[in-house]
C-alpha positions as CSV (number, residue, x, y, z in Angstrom):
1,M,15.8,-4.0,20.6
2,T,16.0,-0.7,22.6
3,D,13.3,0.1,25.1
4,D,10.6,2.7,24.5
5,G,12.6,5.3,26.3
6,G,15.6,4.7,24.0
7,R,13.4,5.1,21.0
8,R,12.0,8.3,22.2
9,R,15.6,9.6,22.8
10,L,16.5,8.7,19.3
11,G,13.4,10.5,17.9
12,R,14.1,13.7,19.9
13,G,17.8,13.7,19.3
14,L,17.6,13.3,15.5
15,A,16.7,16.9,14.9
16,A,20.0,17.9,16.7
17,L,21.9,15.4,14.6
18,I,20.5,16.2,11.1
19,G,19.2,19.7,11.8
20,D,16.4,21.7,10.3
21,A,16.7,22.0,6.5
22,G,15.5,25.6,6.7
23,N,18.8,26.8,8.2
24,E,21.7,24.8,6.9
25,F,24.4,27.2,8.2
26,E,23.3,26.5,11.8
27,V,23.4,22.8,11.1
28,V,27.1,23.0,10.2
29,E,27.8,24.9,13.4
30,R,25.8,22.5,15.6
31,A,27.0,19.2,14.0
32,R,29.7,17.4,16.0
33,G,32.3,15.2,14.4
34,T,31.8,16.8,11.0
35,R,34.6,15.9,8.6
36,R,35.2,15.9,4.8
37,V,35.3,12.5,3.1
38,A,36.1,11.6,-0.5
39,I,32.8,11.1,-2.2
40,D,33.9,7.8,-3.9
41,L,34.4,6.3,-0.4
42,I,30.7,6.5,0.2
43,K,28.1,4.0,-1.1
44,A,24.4,4.2,-1.1
45,N,22.4,2.3,1.5
46,P,20.4,-0.5,-0.2
47,R,18.0,-0.4,2.8
48,N,17.1,3.3,2.3
49,P,13.3,3.5,2.3
50,R,13.5,6.3,-0.3
51,R,13.5,4.8,-3.8
52,S,12.6,7.6,-6.1
53,F,14.3,10.9,-6.7
54,R,12.7,13.5,-8.9
55,E,14.9,14.6,-11.8
56,D,14.0,18.2,-11.6
57,E,14.7,18.4,-7.8
58,L,18.1,16.7,-8.4
59,E,19.0,19.1,-11.2
60,D,18.1,22.2,-9.0
61,L,20.2,20.8,-6.1
62,T,23.1,20.0,-8.4
63,A,23.1,23.6,-9.7
64,S,23.1,24.9,-6.1
65,I,25.9,22.6,-5.1
66,R,28.0,23.7,-8.0
67,Q,27.7,27.3,-6.7
68,R,27.8,26.8,-3.0
69,G,29.1,23.3,-2.3
70,V,27.5,20.8,0.0
71,I,26.6,23.0,3.0
72,Q,24.6,20.5,5.1
73,P,26.6,17.3,6.1
74,I,25.2,13.9,5.2
75,L,25.0,11.1,7.7
76,V,27.1,8.0,7.2
77,R,28.3,4.9,9.1
78,P,31.4,2.8,8.6
79,A,30.9,0.3,5.8
80,A,31.0,-3.3,7.2
81,D,32.3,-4.7,3.9
82,R,34.8,-2.0,3.0
83,P,37.5,-0.9,5.5
84,G,37.9,2.9,5.2
85,G,34.6,3.1,3.3
86,Y,31.2,4.5,4.4
87,E,27.5,3.7,3.9
88,L,24.9,6.4,3.7
89,I,22.3,6.7,6.4
90,A,20.6,10.0,5.5
91,G,21.2,12.6,2.8
92,E,21.3,10.4,-0.4
93,R,19.8,13.2,-2.5
94,R,22.7,15.6,-1.6
95,W,25.2,12.8,-2.2
96,R,23.7,12.1,-5.7
97,A,23.6,15.8,-6.6
98,A,27.2,16.2,-5.4
99,Q,28.3,13.4,-7.7
100,R,26.6,15.1,-10.6
101,A,28.2,18.4,-9.7
102,G,31.7,16.8,-9.8
103,I,32.4,17.4,-6.1
104,H,35.2,15.2,-4.8
105,E,34.8,15.7,-1.1
106,I,31.7,16.3,1.0
107,P,31.1,17.0,4.7
108,V,29.8,14.0,6.7
109,V,28.8,13.1,10.2
110,I,29.9,9.6,11.0
111,Q,27.7,7.5,13.3
112,D,28.5,3.9,14.3
113,V,25.0,2.5,14.4
114,S,23.3,-0.9,13.8
115,D,21.2,-1.9,10.8
116,R,18.1,-1.2,12.8
117,E,19.2,2.2,14.0
118,A,20.3,3.2,10.5
119,L,16.9,2.2,9.1
120,E,15.2,4.1,12.0
121,I,17.2,7.3,11.3
122,A,16.7,7.0,7.5
123,I,12.9,6.7,7.9
124,I,12.6,9.5,10.5
125,E,14.8,11.9,8.6
126,N,12.8,11.4,5.4
127,V,9.4,11.5,7.2
128,Q,10.4,14.8,8.9
129,R,11.4,16.3,5.6
130,E,8.5,14.8,3.8
131,D,10.9,13.3,1.3
132,L,9.2,9.9,1.1
133,N,6.2,9.2,-0.9
134,P,3.4,7.4,1.0
135,L,4.3,4.0,-0.3
136,E,8.0,4.4,0.5
137,E,7.0,5.3,4.0
138,A,4.8,2.3,4.3
139,M,7.5,0.0,3.0
140,G,10.0,1.4,5.5
141,Y,7.5,0.7,8.3
142,E,6.9,-2.8,7.0
143,Q,10.7,-3.4,6.9
144,L,11.1,-2.5,10.5
145,I,8.2,-4.7,11.5
146,A,9.4,-7.7,9.4
147,E,13.1,-7.5,10.3
148,F,13.2,-6.1,13.8
149,A,9.9,-7.2,15.3
150,Y,8.5,-3.7,15.7
151,T,4.9,-3.1,16.6
152,Q,2.9,-0.3,15.1
153,A,3.0,1.3,18.6
154,D,6.8,1.2,18.5
155,L,6.9,2.9,15.1
156,A,4.5,5.6,16.3
157,T,6.9,6.4,19.2
158,V,10.0,6.4,17.0
159,I,8.7,8.7,14.2
160,A,6.6,10.8,16.6
161,K,3.4,10.1,14.7
162,S,0.1,8.7,15.8
163,R,-0.5,4.9,15.8
164,S,-3.4,5.5,13.4
165,H,-1.1,7.3,11.0
166,V,1.2,4.2,10.9
167,A,-1.7,1.8,10.5
168,N,-3.3,3.9,7.7
169,T,0.0,4.3,5.9
170,M,0.7,0.6,6.0
171,R,-2.8,-0.2,4.6
172,L,-1.7,1.4,1.3
173,L,0.5,-1.6,0.6
174,K,-2.8,-3.6,0.0
175,L,-3.7,-1.5,-3.0
176,P,-3.4,-2.9,-6.6
177,D,-0.1,-2.3,-8.4
178,A,-1.8,0.1,-10.9
179,V,-2.9,2.3,-8.0
180,K,0.5,2.2,-6.4
181,A,2.0,3.4,-9.7
182,Y,-0.2,6.5,-9.5
183,V,1.0,7.1,-6.0
184,N,4.7,6.6,-6.9
185,D,4.3,9.0,-9.8
186,G,2.8,11.6,-7.5
187,Q,-0.5,11.6,-9.4
188,L,-2.4,10.4,-6.3
189,T,-1.7,11.7,-2.7
190,A,-1.8,9.5,0.4
191,G,-5.3,10.9,1.0
192,H,-6.5,9.8,-2.4
193,A,-5.0,6.4,-1.9
194,R,-6.5,5.8,1.5
195,A,-9.9,6.6,0.1
196,L,-9.5,3.7,-2.4
197,I,-8.5,1.0,0.1
198,T,-12.0,-0.4,0.6
199,A,-13.4,0.6,-2.8
200,P,-14.9,-2.3,-4.9
201,D,-12.7,-1.4,-7.9
202,P,-9.9,0.8,-6.7
203,T,-8.0,0.7,-10.1
204,A,-11.0,2.1,-12.0
205,L,-11.7,4.8,-9.4
206,A,-8.0,5.8,-9.3
207,R,-8.0,6.3,-13.1
208,K,-11.1,8.5,-12.8
209,I,-9.5,10.6,-10.0
210,V,-6.4,11.1,-12.1
211,D,-8.2,11.8,-15.4
212,E,-10.6,14.3,-13.8
213,G,-8.2,15.8,-11.2
214,L,-10.5,15.1,-8.3
215,S,-9.8,16.3,-4.8
216,V,-9.4,14.0,-1.9
217,R,-12.9,14.8,-0.6
218,A,-14.4,14.1,-4.0
219,A,-12.5,10.8,-4.1
220,E,-13.8,9.8,-0.6
221,Q,-17.4,10.6,-1.7
222,M,-17.0,8.6,-4.9
223,A,-15.5,5.6,-3.1
224,Q,-18.3,5.7,-0.5
225,K,-21.0,5.7,-3.3
226,A,-19.3,2.7,-4.9
227,L,-19.5,0.9,-1.6
228,E,-23.2,1.7,-1.2
229,K,-24.1,0.8,-4.8
230,P,-25.8,-2.6,-4.8
231,Q,-23.8,-5.2,-6.7
232,A,-25.5,-6.7,-9.8
233,A,-26.6,-10.3,-9.2
234,P,-24.7,-12.8,-11.2
235,E,-26.4,-13.7,-14.4
236,T,-28.0,-17.1,-14.5
237,K,-28.0,-19.3,-17.6
238,A,-31.3,-19.2,-19.4
239,R,-33.1,-22.5,-19.4
240,P,-33.6,-24.1,-22.7
241,E,-37.2,-23.9,-24.1
242,K,-39.2,-27.1,-23.4
243,D,-40.8,-28.8,-26.3
244,A,-44.6,-29.1,-26.7
245,D,-44.7,-32.8,-25.6
246,T,-42.8,-32.1,-22.4
247,K,-45.1,-29.2,-21.5
248,A,-48.2,-31.3,-22.3
249,L,-46.9,-34.1,-20.0
250,E,-46.3,-31.6,-17.2
251,R,-49.9,-30.3,-17.4
252,Q,-51.3,-33.9,-17.5
253,L,-49.3,-34.9,-14.3
254,S,-50.2,-31.6,-12.6
255,D,-53.9,-32.3,-13.3
256,I,-53.7,-35.8,-11.9
257,L,-51.8,-34.9,-8.7
258,G,-53.3,-31.4,-8.2
259,L,-49.7,-30.1,-7.7
260,T,-47.1,-28.4,-9.8
261,V,-45.0,-30.8,-11.7
262,E,-41.8,-30.0,-13.7
263,I,-39.9,-32.3,-16.0
264,G,-36.3,-31.6,-16.8
265,H,-35.4,-33.6,-19.9
266,R,-31.8,-33.8,-21.1
267,P,-30.7,-34.6,-24.7
268,N,-29.1,-37.9,-23.6
269,G,-32.5,-39.2,-22.5
270,S,-32.0,-38.8,-18.8
271,G,-33.7,-36.1,-16.7
272,E,-35.6,-35.4,-13.5
273,L,-39.2,-35.1,-12.3
274,R,-40.0,-32.4,-9.7
275,I,-43.3,-32.3,-7.7
276,R,-43.8,-29.2,-5.6
277,Y,-46.0,-29.4,-2.5
278,K,-46.9,-26.7,0.0
279,S,-47.8,-28.7,3.0
280,L,-47.2,-32.1,4.7
281,E,-50.7,-33.1,3.8
282,Q,-50.0,-32.6,0.1
283,L,-46.8,-34.7,0.5
284,D,-48.7,-37.4,2.2
285,E,-51.3,-37.4,-0.6
286,V,-48.5,-37.9,-3.2
287,V,-47.0,-40.7,-1.2
288,R,-50.5,-42.3,-0.9
289,R,-51.1,-42.2,-4.6
290,L,-47.7,-43.5,-5.5
291,G,-48.2,-46.3,-3.1
292,A,-51.6,-47.1,-4.5
293,A,-50.2,-47.3,-7.9
294,T,-47.7,-50.1,-7.0
């Protein structure tokens, strides 16, 4: 694993490599090693943290590429399993739209990087452009931690975010699947989802937020109220009503001992006899009487 200084250099140098999406013409001028590659030589990266691509955004980009072509290069690396082929690192949306537009060649920047570095770049590029939904971002962080022994502090350095941002984002992975589905669909924001992490019933609260279009602040207040609400005590089974003979015997024994006596009689003929005392003196008296009766 590279040291912290190496990670900081990667984070700072990424902007120069992939550019600012707001000025694509400058990106072309700045990019070094840009070349055109047949689009069918490029395959998607199965490790790309981004999983979902909105259909309306793809259609808009496809229309733009039909008119202007692919202006901003995508980032690729040589494919380990296909000589002469390439694997995407960043820019999958442009690559998908170019395929739809019927483009045969696209501009690329080729970088010979490791699996770890490719995943780092993919996550940083998507985070900087806000292309990942919160769960995709969390899963990308989890992948770096699981496969490459990253710490949350390492990730914070690489993506130029705070450690608390990394920690709070990863906590979203603990949410129920039903809540995650709302996040993936864009019906809940990261702020909404974070408010639900400690809620007693996050699925029910998520449904209410979506149905009523509640703000993040309203969601936080609702989740806090749910935490403060006392939980109902578990229902206890009602004791069966005692028959008149059992009640009479309890009264008779209570009068003799001067203590509360309970008889628990079962249908099979077995049962238990309980004598309640309030002091050691009362217990001694019970013992004395029982001993005298023998």
